[in-house]
N, C-alpha and C positions, 0 to 999 in steps of 0.2 A: 620415046614417042610410042604411042599405042593406037591401035585401031579398034573400033567397036563395031561389031556386026552381029545381027541376030542375037543381041543381048550377050554376046561373048566378046572377050578381050583377046586380041592377038598382039602380044608383045613383039617388038621389032627384032629383038636379039634372043638367042638361045640362052637359057638358064635364068632369064629375068623373072619369069613367073615362079620358077622353082625357088629362087633366092628370096623373092617377096614372101612366099609362104614360110620358108625357113626362118627369116628374120622375125616374122610375126610369131611363130612358135617360140622362138628364143625370148622375145620381148614379153610374151604372156606366160612363159614357162609352163607350157601345156603339151600334152601328147597329141598325136593325130586324132585320136578318138575324142578327146575333150575339145579340140579345136573344131572338129566337124560338128559336134553338138552345138557349139556357140554359133556356128555359121548355118546351122539347121540343114545340114547336108549329110549324105551317107559317107562313112569313113572311106569307102572304096572310091568315091568321087574325089575326095581330097587326095588320096594316094595317086589317082590318075592325073590330077592337076600337078601334084608335086613331081611326077615323072614327066610332065608336059606331054602326056599322051593326048589330052584334050585341053582346050582353052577354057579358062575359068569364066564364070558368068560375071558380068559387070556388077550385078547386085551383090555377089559374094565378095568381090574385090573391094567394093565400096564399104561393105560391112567390116571387112578385115582392116581396112584403113582406119575406120572410125574406132574400132576396138583398140588398135595399137598406136594411133596417132602417126602412123607411117604414111607417107604419100604413096599413091598408086604410081608405080614407076612408069 
């Protein structure tokens, strides 16, 4: 279950966001830089999301889900 606030997603458990990004990278077989280009974000932003320093945007989670056919956890 997730919550959306201020266009950000807060996943209910630790490592859910991190694992979502990792699964997407594995599925697409791309680097952080390539994935950030596809999401149209800065590579530093993706790195911060992967470390769960910040919550990812709903828009990017949706785009990532559409690119990979993975559901948003």
